[in-house]
BAFI-3210 file (N, C-alpha, C; in Angstrom, 3 decimals, decimal comma, padded with zeros to 6 digits):
// residues 317
n [1|2|3|4|5|6|7|8|9|10|11|12|13|14|15|16|17|18|19|20|21|22|23|24|25|26|27|28|29|30|31|32|33|34|35|36|37|38|39|40|41|42|43|44|45|46|47|48|49|50|51|52|53|54|55|56|57|58|59|60|61|62|63|64|65|66|67|68|69|70|71|72|73|74|75|76|77|78|79|80|81|82|83|84|85|86|87|88|89|90|91|92|93|94|95|96|97|98|99|100|101|102|103|104|105|106|107|108|109|110|111|112|113|114|115|116|117|118|119|120|121|122|123|124|125|126|127|128|129|130|131|132|133|134|135|136|137|138|139|140|141|142|143|144|145|146|147|148|149|150|151|152|153|154|155|156|157|158|159|160|161|162|163|164|165|166|167|168|169|170|171|172|173|174|175|176|177|178|179|180|181|182|183|184|185|186|187|188|189|190|191|192|193|194|195|196|197|198|199|200|201|202|203|204|205|206|207|208|209|210|211|212|213|214|215|216|217|218|219|220|221|222|223|224|225|226|227|228|229|230|231|232|233|234|235|236|237|238|239|240|241|242|243|244|245|246|247|248|249|250|251|252|253|254|255|256|257|258|259|260|261|262|263|264|265|266|267|268|269|270|271|272|273|274|275|276|277|278|279|280|281|282|283|284|285|286|287|288|289|290|291|292|293|294|295|296|297|298|299|300|301|302|303|304|305|306|307|308|309|310|311|312|313|314|315|316|317]
n.u [090,583|093,476|096,742|099,465|102,407|105,727|108,239|111,575|112,676|114,749|117,930|120,156|122,744|123,696|124,450|126,272|126,011|125,401|127,169|128,546|126,872|125,717|123,759|120,250|117,272|114,887|111,380|110,377|109,540|107,720|108,307|106,916|108,047|108,026|109,362|110,519|110,566|111,268|112,529|112,684|114,458|115,340|118,518|121,468|124,450|127,261|128,271|131,151|131,025|129,936|127,211|124,036|123,246|120,794|120,278|119,055|118,564|118,210|116,647|116,301|113,809|112,305|109,207|107,408|108,123|110,013|112,764|115,907|117,360|119,311|121,215|121,306|124,164|125,198|124,733|121,393|119,786|121,184|121,924|120,755|122,078|124,224|122,405|119,967|116,599|116,768|119,274|120,446|119,503|117,207|114,144|111,108|111,110|108,774|107,624|106,241|104,600|103,752|102,293|104,347|106,623|108,805|108,363|109,589|108,636|109,974|110,894|112,584|115,044|116,402|118,732|117,937|118,234|116,859|114,958|115,002|114,754|113,645|111,286|110,397|108,682|109,938|110,478|111,493|112,740|113,153|115,395|116,397|115,008|114,440|116,771|118,400|117,614|116,709|116,506|113,555|113,924|115,508|114,322|111,596|108,389|106,302|105,911|106,211|103,345|100,819|098,677|099,823|102,311|104,902|107,184|106,306|105,805|106,503|105,239|102,713|101,684|099,154|097,903|094,930|092,657|093,811|094,241|096,355|096,817|097,754|098,699|099,879|101,965|101,788|103,220|101,793|102,498|105,303|106,699|107,851|109,781|111,179|111,932|112,728|115,318|115,241|113,038|109,708|107,760|104,580|102,479|100,191|098,005|097,204|095,628|096,198|095,756|096,611|097,183|099,425|101,445|103,243|102,330|100,353|097,148|095,860|094,353|095,077|093,792|093,322|092,822|092,540|091,278|092,304|093,573|094,894|094,906|095,285|097,950|098,883|101,057|101,045|102,071|103,547|101,481|099,946|098,127|095,576|093,385|090,685|088,214|086,163|086,572|088,626|091,659|093,683|096,801|098,885|101,315|101,429|102,104|102,880|103,727|105,889|108,436|108,761|110,858|112,210|110,248|108,163|105,362|104,559|105,481|105,627|102,736|100,661|098,089|094,747|092,468|089,455|087,801|085,194|085,577|088,143|088,445|086,924|087,531|087,255|088,413|089,615|091,223|091,072|090,449|092,749|094,384|097,000|099,694|102,111|104,595|104,850|107,498|110,858|112,043|110,075|108,622|108,435|107,656|105,857|106,146|106,143|104,603|103,986|101,926|101,436|100,796|101,561|101,606|098,858|098,605|098,431|100,858|102,487|105,048|107,150|108,641|110,230|111,293|113,244|112,918|113,520|116,224|117,362|116,371|113,773|110,554|108,059|104,613|101,833|098,663|095,804|092,886]
n.v [096,737|096,721|097,436|096,531|098,040|096,787|097,737|098,091|095,160|094,032|095,200|096,113|097,071|095,795|093,292|090,865|090,801|088,894|089,155|091,489|093,505|096,356|098,102|098,907|097,016|095,987|095,647|093,264|089,788|086,969|083,467|080,777|078,356|075,279|075,733|078,226|081,458|082,503|085,398|087,068|089,673|092,717|093,942|096,084|096,648|098,339|098,813|098,765|101,306|102,750|102,589|101,550|098,108|095,632|092,975|089,785|088,728|086,849|086,663|084,572|084,228|083,791|081,981|083,662|086,040|087,845|087,743|087,652|084,851|083,861|084,780|084,874|083,581|083,220|083,748|084,192|084,264|084,866|088,013|089,077|088,213|090,017|092,537|091,405|091,323|091,578|092,532|094,469|093,951|092,610|093,415|093,664|090,250|087,792|084,955|081,702|078,715|075,681|072,681|071,171|072,482|075,382|078,515|081,512|084,720|087,249|090,699|092,002|094,419|096,877|099,306|102,277|104,646|107,119|107,203|106,313|103,495|100,147|097,520|094,041|090,884|087,952|084,350|081,942|078,884|076,945|074,375|073,521|073,892|076,610|078,056|078,765|079,924|079,007|080,268|079,976|079,699|082,333|084,739|087,088|086,220|087,899|090,966|094,255|095,296|095,817|097,120|097,562|099,384|099,727|099,175|096,829|094,967|094,190|091,718|089,801|086,680|084,219|080,886|079,347|076,756|075,500|077,602|080,236|083,376|086,677|089,790|092,895|095,582|098,085|100,435|103,580|106,056|108,095|111,005|114,120|115,906|118,692|119,649|117,463|114,942|113,088|111,766|111,312|108,554|106,891|104,487|101,715|099,352|096,062|092,955|089,479|086,153|082,623|079,301|077,817|079,334|080,462|081,267|084,046|085,548|088,685|091,969|094,594|096,383|098,642|098,201|099,456|102,349|105,799|107,961|110,375|111,713|111,591|111,113|109,501|107,069|103,620|100,794|097,527|095,394|093,349|090,494|088,908|086,469|086,768|086,308|085,829|087,669|089,185|090,885|093,697|095,245|097,961|100,297|103,838|106,940|110,415|111,421|113,112|114,986|113,388|112,187|113,664|115,111|114,550|114,677|113,967|111,489|107,836|106,125|103,701|102,001|100,601|098,060|096,186|093,113|090,987|088,898|088,907|090,117|092,572|095,567|097,558|100,563|101,680|103,463|104,606|102,537|101,116|100,865|101,426|103,715|106,377|106,894|109,136|109,861|108,741|105,734|105,161|107,483|109,291|107,905|105,056|101,961|099,290|096,900|093,647|090,981|088,163|084,896|083,341|080,768|081,136|083,867|087,040|088,933|091,971|092,910|095,666|098,575|101,661|104,993|106,538|104,548|102,032|101,938|101,672|099,232|096,775|096,640|095,232|094,550|093,460|091,982|093,102|091,638]
n.w [127,741|129,786|130,557|132,558|133,082|133,243|132,909|131,463|129,886|128,414|127,749|125,326|125,788|128,000|127,271|125,290|121,955|118,927|115,730|116,140|117,042|118,830|119,635|119,807|120,092|118,554|117,675|119,176|119,191|120,156|120,864|122,305|124,551|126,502|128,969|128,819|127,222|124,016|122,622|119,749|118,108|116,377|115,804|115,470|113,522|112,009|108,594|106,332|105,263|107,252|107,469|108,784|109,396|109,736|112,019|113,140|116,437|119,521|122,773|125,520|127,952|131,241|131,900|133,101|132,125|133,214|133,633|132,041|130,608|128,830|125,899|122,341|120,615|118,103|114,516|113,706|111,384|108,245|106,590|103,312|100,031|097,701|096,202|096,886|098,273|101,003|101,541|103,208|105,683|108,225|109,523|110,888|112,369|112,309|114,053|113,795|114,807|113,110|112,264|113,485|112,639|112,652|111,524|110,037|109,237|107,493|107,398|105,003|104,086|101,848|100,650|098,789|096,037|095,260|097,259|100,773|101,322|100,501|101,020|101,575|102,034|103,373|103,728|106,077|107,556|110,512|111,479|113,805|116,179|116,459|116,812|114,628|111,294|107,987|104,717|102,688|099,627|097,697|097,145|097,914|099,453|099,347|097,819|096,328|094,401|091,865|093,221|095,655|095,905|097,017|099,814|101,244|104,101|107,615|108,655|110,335|111,405|111,643|111,920|111,198|111,252|109,013|107,287|106,421|107,864|107,300|108,583|107,614|106,300|103,714|101,433|100,611|099,630|098,730|099,995|098,931|100,892|101,798|104,302|105,698|106,255|104,215|101,630|102,858|104,037|103,647|105,053|105,316|107,028|105,990|104,891|104,228|102,833|102,801|101,535|101,907|103,041|101,333|098,714|098,431|098,791|098,204|098,505|098,383|099,987|102,542|106,064|108,506|109,939|109,590|112,156|112,619|110,266|106,623|106,024|107,995|109,375|109,691|111,510|112,078|112,954|115,516|116,334|118,216|119,741|122,002|124,423|122,546|120,503|117,932|118,389|117,746|118,040|117,121|115,828|115,283|113,597|112,787|109,450|109,095|110,890|113,176|114,445|116,426|117,664|120,174|120,217|117,714|117,306|117,433|118,646|120,340|118,672|118,652|117,658|117,069|116,107|114,826|113,131|112,107|109,673|109,120|110,764|113,709|114,793|117,947|119,745|122,278|123,942|124,233|126,513|127,232|127,256|126,623|129,168|132,049|132,420|131,635|129,919|128,037|127,570|125,487|123,240|121,991|120,454|117,954|118,915|120,401|121,103|123,159|124,630|127,714|129,985|130,498|130,754|129,226|127,525|126,580|124,490|123,732|122,170|123,184|123,583|120,967|119,055|120,084|120,662|123,190|124,061|124,860|126,446|128,734|129,293|131,262|130,746|132,400|133,500]
ca.u [091,975|094,340|098,058|100,327|103,794|106,759|109,506|112,479|113,000|116,024|118,746|121,282|124,057|124,113|124,677|127,108|125,137|126,132|127,433|129,135|125,836|125,884|122,639|118,908|116,601|113,626|110,321|110,465|108,508|107,894|108,026|106,771|108,420|107,460|110,010|111,054|110,030|112,329|112,112|113,509|114,423|116,263|119,571|122,209|125,842|127,532|129,126|132,408|130,720|129,328|125,752|123,434|122,753|119,951|120,443|118,151|119,112|117,124|116,874|115,401|113,393|111,486|107,829|106,694|108,631|110,606|114,210|116,637|118,117|120,463|121,123|121,902|125,591|125,543|123,817|120,095|119,598|122,076|121,371|120,713|123,233|124,314|121,246|118,760|115,634|117,162|120,728|120,909|119,022|115,870|113,487|111,273|110,938|107,668|107,848|104,995|104,640|102,688|102,528|105,630|107,724|108,899|108,548|109,858|108,309|110,939|110,799|113,915|115,125|117,598|118,837|117,611|118,928|115,984|114,307|115,957|114,662|112,542|111,122|109,580|108,500|110,540|110,114|112,587|112,294|114,192|115,563|117,069|114,217|114,345|118,070|118,761|116,589|117,204|115,537|112,813|114,168|116,310|113,499|110,496|107,090|105,374|106,637|105,378|102,434|100,076|097,886|100,658|103,451|106,213|107,248|105,546|106,597|105,924|104,257|102,310|101,002|098,473|097,310|093,671|091,888|094,504|094,412|097,329|096,366|098,836|098,465|101,156|101,824|102,295|103,366|100,836|103,066|106,550|106,462|109,022|109,702|112,450|112,282|113,207|116,594|114,982|111,589|108,935|106,926|103,280|102,147|098,949|097,871|096,342|095,502|096,304|095,570|097,381|096,989|100,706|102,413|104,155|101,516|099,406|096,080|095,688|093,479|095,554|092,797|093,681|091,773|092,487|090,987|093,253|093,164|095,541|094,941|095,585|099,374|099,238|101,818|100,648|103,142|103,736|100,309|099,970|096,731|095,310|091,981|090,375|086,805|085,307|086,885|089,995|092,184|094,901|097,580|099,821|101,806|101,135|102,788|102,827|104,696|107,044|108,764|108,454|112,064|112,589|109,060|107,394|103,923|104,303|106,110|104,791|101,858|100,019|096,683|094,028|091,245|088,875|087,054|084,466|085,930|089,506|088,399|086,475|088,092|086,818|089,493|089,177|092,464|090,777|090,346|094,021|094,820|098,430|100,134|103,439|104,754|105,165|108,944|111,596|112,456|108,950|107,837|108,304|107,243|105,557|106,129|106,469|104,028|103,774|101,152|101,492|100,326|102,449|101,028|097,527|098,677|098,797|101,917|102,819|106,392|107,107|109,766|109,929|111,961|114,305|112,636|114,086|117,686|117,740|115,856|112,327|109,907|106,943|103,447|100,945|097,246|094,947|091,546]
ca.v [096,339|097,524|096,811|096,950|098,080|096,260|098,396|097,477|093,751|093,719|096,351|095,543|097,504|094,901|091,950|090,710|090,341|088,375|090,010|092,748|094,513|097,000|098,969|098,608|095,722|096,466|094,747|091,957|088,822|085,843|082,072|080,208|076,973|074,783|076,259|079,555|082,194|083,056|086,685|087,516|091,118|093,231|094,793|096,708|097,061|099,237|098,229|099,473|102,706|103,368|102,512|100,509|096,837|095,024|091,544|089,168|088,029|086,506|086,535|083,649|084,717|082,833|081,928|084,813|087,186|088,791|087,607|087,149|083,644|083,758|085,553|084,153|083,830|083,119|084,346|083,524|084,104|085,861|088,983|088,594|088,366|091,257|092,844|090,744|092,205|091,728|092,716|095,342|093,552|092,100|094,158|092,674|088,851|087,173|083,513|080,975|077,257|075,069|071,285|070,727|073,290|076,766|079,382|082,925|085,664|088,326|091,935|092,338|095,767|097,241|100,747|102,792|105,888|108,291|107,126|105,624|102,063|099,337|096,332|092,929|089,858|086,666|083,199|081,054|077,799|076,471|072,932|073,252|074,353|078,055|078,700|079,374|079,815|078,928|080,827|079,173|080,473|083,544|085,921|087,266|085,599|088,994|092,193|095,292|094,860|096,912|097,844|097,819|099,691|099,680|099,065|095,710|094,449|094,074|090,639|089,048|085,530|083,194|079,793|078,916|075,795|075,239|078,823|081,197|084,764|087,634|091,228|093,460|096,948|098,428|101,869|104,254|107,281|108,743|112,436|114,976|116,754|119,416|119,860|116,198|114,522|112,230|111,664|110,647|107,454|106,646|103,079|101,310|097,940|095,263|091,554|088,501|084,761|081,660|077,894|077,156|080,256|080,946|082,015|084,829|086,284|089,992|092,858|095,970|097,186|098,968|097,707|100,248|103,756|106,790|108,792|111,686|112,235|110,669|110,799|108,662|105,852|102,514|099,801|096,332|094,860|092,088|090,095|087,775|086,209|086,792|086,543|085,774|088,716|089,377|092,163|094,122|096,416|098,406|101,628|104,833|108,216|111,363|111,099|114,004|115,598|112,406|111,662|114,434|115,761|113,471|114,774|113,411|110,177|106,651|105,723|102,426|101,992|099,373|097,800|094,873|092,536|089,755|087,840|089,074|090,785|093,950|096,042|098,840|101,178|102,273|103,700|104,948|101,291|100,390|100,551|101,657|104,962|106,788|107,165|110,533|110,059|107,501|105,147|105,123|108,702|110,027|107,062|103,637|101,421|097,900|096,001|092,219|090,364|086,704|084,278|082,393|080,353|081,687|085,310|087,788|089,925|092,813|093,436|096,883|099,505|103,012|106,131|106,331|103,366|100,822|101,967|101,223|097,916|096,607|096,413|094,297|094,853|092,305|092,335|092,956|091,316]
ca.w [127,925|130,646|130,627|133,660|132,629|134,138|132,641|130,500|130,081|127,773|127,325|124,581|126,298|129,075|126,741|124,110|120,885|117,763|114,572|116,572|117,280|120,133|119,987|119,334|120,240|118,006|117,212|119,830|118,789|121,071|120,563|123,643|124,800|127,757|130,170|128,597|126,081|123,169|122,055|118,626|117,905|115,368|116,341|114,372|113,501|110,871|107,574|106,087|104,942|108,418|107,375|109,601|108,878|110,769|112,229|114,105|117,595|120,429|124,205|126,200|129,261|131,969|131,420|133,652|131,355|134,163|133,777|130,878|130,926|127,935|124,660|121,217|120,431|116,688|113,548|113,664|109,946|107,652|105,657|101,949|099,144|096,942|095,380|097,357|098,926|102,403|101,537|104,286|106,989|108,512|110,608|111,953|112,014|113,042|114,104|114,023|114,738|112,324|111,896|113,999|112,119|113,100|110,366|110,293|108,168|107,681|106,620|104,515|103,526|101,081|100,412|097,469|095,693|095,327|098,566|101,642|101,570|100,008|101,850|101,091|103,055|103,058|104,553|106,475|108,419|111,429|111,597|115,079|117,311|116,559|117,046|113,354|110,265|106,616|103,775|101,723|098,413|097,889|096,949|098,862|099,183|099,094|097,514|095,720|093,357|091,228|094,209|096,820|095,038|097,662|101,273|101,783|105,212|108,959|108,683|111,521|110,812|112,430|111,139|111,797|110,463|107,761|106,495|106,940|107,857|107,510|108,647|107,189|105,828|102,392|101,244|099,733|099,054|099,134|100,008|098,785|102,087|101,936|105,709|106,258|105,664|103,049|101,387|103,911|103,550|104,263|104,902|105,952|107,368|105,124|105,285|103,147|103,243|102,020|101,863|102,157|103,618|100,292|097,749|099,227|098,130|098,844|097,740|098,382|100,699|103,920|106,955|109,734|109,661|110,092|113,289|112,609|108,907|105,527|106,011|109,142|109,112|110,562|111,426|112,897|113,651|116,248|116,433|119,090|120,032|123,426|124,761|121,378|119,537|117,473|118,850|117,073|118,416|116,095|116,169|114,253|113,788|111,685|108,400|109,179|112,183|114,209|115,081|117,609|118,226|120,798|119,934|116,388|117,250|117,496|119,740|120,072|118,321|118,969|116,912|117,342|114,996|115,125|112,188|111,607|108,374|109,300|112,025|114,251|115,574|119,205|120,478|123,666|124,692|124,148|127,861|127,419|126,635|127,056|130,595|132,350|132,289|131,489|128,651|127,097|127,784|124,227|122,121|122,121|119,098|117,652|119,932|120,107|122,181|123,177|125,871|128,386|131,254|130,677|130,910|128,022|127,698|125,438|124,329|122,932|122,246|123,642|122,976|119,972|118,238|120,659|120,789|124,529|124,386|124,841|127,727|128,775|130,102|131,452|130,619|133,571|133,006]
c.u [092,666|095,641|098,865|101,776|104,740|108,115|110,336|112,767|114,385|116,694|119,985|122,649|124,568|124,466|125,641|126,263|125,964|126,298|127,976|128,126|125,947|124,699|121,371|118,507|115,149|112,682|110,419|109,264|108,768|107,571|108,057|107,145|107,845|108,055|110,722|110,339|111,206|111,803|113,124|113,370|115,451|117,253|120,466|123,709|126,030|128,479|130,367|132,198|130,079|127,814|125,237|123,065|121,996|120,147|119,411|118,958|117,932|117,612|115,857|115,104|112,544|110,026|106,958|107,183|109,165|112,135|114,820|117,506|119,392|120,164|121,818|123,359|126,021|124,504|122,524|119,687|120,404|121,320|121,488|121,982|123,182|123,091|119,944|117,858|115,985|118,675|121,216|120,238|117,602|115,317|112,031|111,219|109,863|107,765|106,552|105,244|103,483|103,113|103,930|106,836|107,679|109,272|108,816|109,491|109,114|110,561|112,220|113,928|116,454|117,565|118,489|118,374|118,024|115,204|115,190|115,940|113,520|112,493|110,270|109,582|109,076|110,086|111,355|112,023|113,459|114,196|116,232|116,334|114,192|115,641|118,558|117,628|117,245|116,126|114,842|112,874|114,923|115,504|112,373|109,267|106,011|106,167|105,681|104,544|101,737|099,340|098,662|102,063|104,821|106,049|106,307|106,373|105,793|104,912|103,967|101,384|100,388|097,939|096,075|092,938|092,483|094,729|095,389|096,757|097,577|098,268|099,817|100,917|102,266|102,305|102,343|101,422|104,472|106,336|107,788|108,957|111,031|112,887|112,852|114,531|116,432|113,482|110,900|108,003|105,599|102,930|100,950|098,931|096,868|096,353|095,594|096,063|096,334|097,022|098,283|101,756|103,380|103,418|100,383|098,397|095,837|094,901|094,011|094,606|093,247|092,514|091,633|092,296|092,087|092,676|093,703|095,693|095,421|097,055|099,825|099,981|101,444|101,645|102,936|102,483|100,627|098,533|096,609|093,811|091,767|088,899|085,920|085,543|088,337|090,423|093,488|095,505|098,553|100,385|101,552|101,835|102,461|103,929|105,970|107,235|108,468|109,686|112,418|111,425|108,165|105,906|103,562|104,914|105,115|103,984|101,256|098,543|096,077|092,782|090,738|088,008|086,317|084,916|087,366|089,593|088,079|086,859|087,511|087,927|088,929|090,398|092,225|090,696|091,658|094,562|096,300|098,819|101,535|103,442|105,075|106,647|109,591|111,728|111,342|108,035|107,617|107,608|106,885|105,463|106,411|105,925|103,957|103,093|101,233|101,018|101,371|101,841|099,667|097,475|099,085|099,837|102,055|104,286|106,309|108,397|109,292|110,697|113,037|114,159|113,295|115,589|118,122|117,190|114,351|111,814|108,743|105,850|102,580|099,494|096,520|093,521|090,569]
c.v [097,289|096,758|097,397|096,886|097,549|096,922|097,663|096,026|093,428|095,000|095,824|095,927|096,603|093,499|091,997|090,069|089,813|089,420|091,384|093,851|095,059|097,856|098,520|097,156|095,990|095,324|093,368|091,075|087,515|084,502|081,338|078,731|076,542|075,476|077,591|080,180|082,779|084,325|087,090|089,026|091,507|094,188|095,256|096,746|097,997|098,557|099,093|100,950|103,435|103,351|101,354|099,275|096,164|093,511|091,052|088,479|087,583|086,481|085,554|084,193|083,651|082,957|083,025|086,135|088,273|088,804|087,036|085,967|083,529|084,538|084,763|084,548|083,783|083,783|083,536|083,263|085,193|086,867|088,449|088,869|089,712|091,428|092,223|091,726|092,462|091,902|093,485|095,069|093,047|092,841|094,387|091,250|088,257|085,659|082,811|079,479|076,750|073,665|070,808|071,484|074,700|077,613|080,810|083,733|086,932|089,553|092,322|093,729|095,973|098,732|101,087|104,090|107,103|108,364|106,252|104,106|101,449|098,075|095,290|091,856|088,538|085,586|082,366|079,992|077,343|074,951|072,550|073,870|075,844|078,772|079,413|079,124|079,858|079,423|079,742|079,940|081,759|084,828|086,005|086,463|086,662|090,280|093,177|094,725|096,084|097,759|098,190|098,135|099,663|099,427|098,005|095,064|094,284|092,934|090,137|087,941|084,647|082,130|079,314|077,993|075,604|076,444|079,758|082,610|085,663|089,049|091,900|094,915|097,049|099,945|102,427|105,497|107,510|110,241|113,180|116,040|117,471|119,621|118,609|115,799|113,655|112,227|110,863|109,615|107,419|105,192|102,727|099,801|097,269|093,814|090,662|087,106|083,838|080,250|077,198|078,058|080,842|081,792|082,709|085,540|087,580|090,906|094,273|096,917|097,418|098,636|098,513|101,718|104,654|107,519|110,204|112,224|111,225|110,276|110,022|107,417|104,800|101,377|098,655|095,891|093,570|091,736|088,898|087,663|086,156|087,107|086,671|086,838|088,593|090,776|092,458|095,335|096,710|099,739|102,559|106,139|109,150|111,031|111,920|114,497|114,658|111,938|112,365|115,154|114,686|113,506|114,177|112,015|109,045|106,561|104,367|102,626|100,631|099,272|096,406|094,433|091,296|088,594|087,916|089,784|092,283|094,413|097,393|099,399|101,873|102,495|104,022|103,704|100,513|100,010|100,708|102,915|105,285|107,074|108,637|110,852|108,704|107,016|105,086|106,331|109,498|109,220|105,669|103,064|099,927|096,915|094,558|091,596|088,847|086,214|083,314|082,061|080,950|083,184|085,957|088,842|090,742|093,228|094,684|097,678|100,883|104,059|105,688|105,005|102,100|100,792|101,392|099,871|097,841|096,287|095,450|094,848|093,614|092,775|092,077|092,747|091,338]
c.w [128,911|130,841|131,769|133,203|133,692|133,927|131,608|130,869|129,548|127,309|126,615|125,146|127,417|128,588|125,556|123,025|119,714|116,678|114,960|116,823|118,702|120,542|119,258|119,635|119,863|117,645|117,852|119,482|119,527|120,434|121,901|123,640|126,146|128,978|129,958|127,405|125,310|122,491|120,992|118,484|116,855|116,033|115,188|114,627|112,315|109,897|107,361|105,770|106,113|108,400|108,236|108,779|110,026|110,811|113,248|115,202|118,453|121,868|124,753|127,591|129,944|131,543|132,015|133,060|132,291|134,117|132,509|131,308|130,109|126,658|123,558|121,037|118,974|115,812|113,497|112,220|109,256|106,799|104,231|101,162|098,428|096,043|095,839|098,092|100,388|102,544|102,758|105,623|107,030|109,713|110,232|111,415|112,914|112,929|114,485|113,937|113,892|111,923|112,292|113,497|112,706|111,889|110,824|109,055|108,430|106,865|106,230|103,921|102,808|100,798|098,969|097,226|095,893|096,631|099,454|101,565|100,766|100,852|101,139|102,170|102,565|104,016|104,828|107,408|109,287|111,476|112,915|116,264|117,506|116,861|115,789|112,356|108,891|105,663|102,953|100,406|098,720|097,734|097,956|098,471|098,960|098,910|096,857|094,579|092,769|092,262|095,469|096,306|095,695|099,157|101,829|102,898|106,487|109,068|110,096|111,036|111,891|111,474|111,880|110,820|109,067|106,883|107,200|106,790|108,115|107,558|108,444|106,773|104,377|102,247|100,280|099,085|099,584|098,982|099,870|099,877|102,298|103,381|106,367|105,604|104,420|102,798|102,479|103,305|104,307|104,017|105,766|106,175|106,430|105,610|104,049|103,713|102,306|102,458|102,248|102,788|102,607|099,263|098,502|098,338|098,905|097,922|097,642|099,078|102,131|104,835|108,243|109,371|110,236|111,299|113,182|111,198|107,899|105,482|107,248|108,676|110,153|110,399|112,395|113,664|114,401|116,581|117,367|119,328|121,537|123,608|123,526|120,330|119,087|117,905|118,111|117,768|117,283|116,562|114,987|114,613|112,642|110,685|108,517|110,613|113,349|114,974|116,378|118,261|118,838|120,482|118,578|116,217|117,418|118,791|119,366|119,770|118,608|118,098|117,273|116,176|115,470|114,251|111,672|110,278|108,531|110,707|112,413|115,138|116,807|120,091|121,946|124,547|124,729|125,515|128,113|126,660|127,119|128,554|130,835|132,197|132,031|130,066|127,611|127,262|126,506|123,139|122,620|120,708|119,102|118,711|119,448|121,317|122,044|124,540|126,396|129,738|131,535|130,853|129,585|128,370|126,414|125,530|123,462|123,106|122,674|122,868|121,979|119,244|118,771|120,749|122,136|124,925|124,297|126,240|127,600|129,669|130,165|131,391|131,925|133,089|134,155]
res [m|k|w|a|k|r|g|l|l|f|e|p|r|h|h|t|l|p|n|g|c|t|e|f|a|q|a|p|q|a|l|v|f|d|d|f|v|r|i|y|f|s|t|r|n|r|d|e|q|g|e|y|v|s|h|i|a|f|a|d|v|d|t|q|v|r|r|v|l|r|v|s|t|g|t|v|t|p|t|g|a|l|g|a|f|d|e|h|g|i|f|p|m|n|v|v|r|h|d|g|n|i|y|a|f|t|c|g|w|s|r|r|v|s|v|p|v|e|t|a|i|g|l|a|v|s|h|d|g|g|t|t|f|e|r|v|g|t|g|p|v|m|t|a|s|h|d|e|p|f|l|v|g|d|p|f|v|l|v|r|h|g|l|w|h|m|w|y|i|y|g|t|a|w|m|d|t|p|s|e|p|a|p|a|r|v|y|k|i|a|r|a|t|s|r|d|g|i|a|w|e|r|t|g|t|r|i|i|a|d|r|i|g|a|d|e|c|q|a|l|p|t|v|f|e|c|d|g|l|w|h|m|y|f|c|y|r|h|a|t|d|f|r|t|n|p|r|r|g|y|r|l|g|y|a|w|s|r|d|g|h|a|w|r|r|d|d|a|a|a|g|i|d|v|s|p|s|g|w|d|s|d|m|l|c|y|p|h|v|f|w|s|g|g|q|a|y|m|l|y|n|g|n|a|f|g|r|g|g|f|g|v|a|a|l|e|r]
***
């Protein structure tokens, strides 16, 4: 793999976003139409207490993924009700077409007391071509379990031969870290399957080997098929001291598989890394790979977890 970076594609400061959001365009996820590509992302505003709340917005770009055509003006899907798993926002949202419908798998999050956050995976469906999405039920379709005790989220879904495949993350530990502003979390990538997109079978088994130790955090897998293999990109970081220390911040990892089940990690073959300077020189995170017009593209965030927007790279084959 070798990716040619094109630079920033979308900067939130240059656009008027819905819900009064003014910063962040995180975890971009594409839905390809005939004459444009819709890119959903998570952005933020602040509530009455000054705390962040995450909202979904989208930007439509041309099929060559070079130019922003328009930006959503209304709420794509509302945050959850009081006490719901997505009360304080959605980050990220993965969108998939199946049998003429457009489904969105959401990572809803809510604040906690002893630890900063809990997450779970929800499902929504669009009845207007991907402009807005309505929840399928008020609760999540996948949440904490005996083997996956917390922080279930970051879904990426493909449907193949009637079977739904999901790659996602789950938390393995909360760490009491006096040097950090709050307890640190550790999470790993796993896989689940479903016949209907609602009831999921999972094993609580991590599928990607660690590279930087047992406390490595793995996030937001994206999976695609190419040349007879399954390919996965994801991001990973150290559990602590990652916010301001670029050497411990997010980087992109890569793994490949012959069947989508067993994965071999090979980060050296990823073909993309931080830049010497600029918006993605400290961090690479939240990748998403998709195809448009026979070309593979990767959307991703850079420094500060996507505060300044998201960029794009094209696969050179």
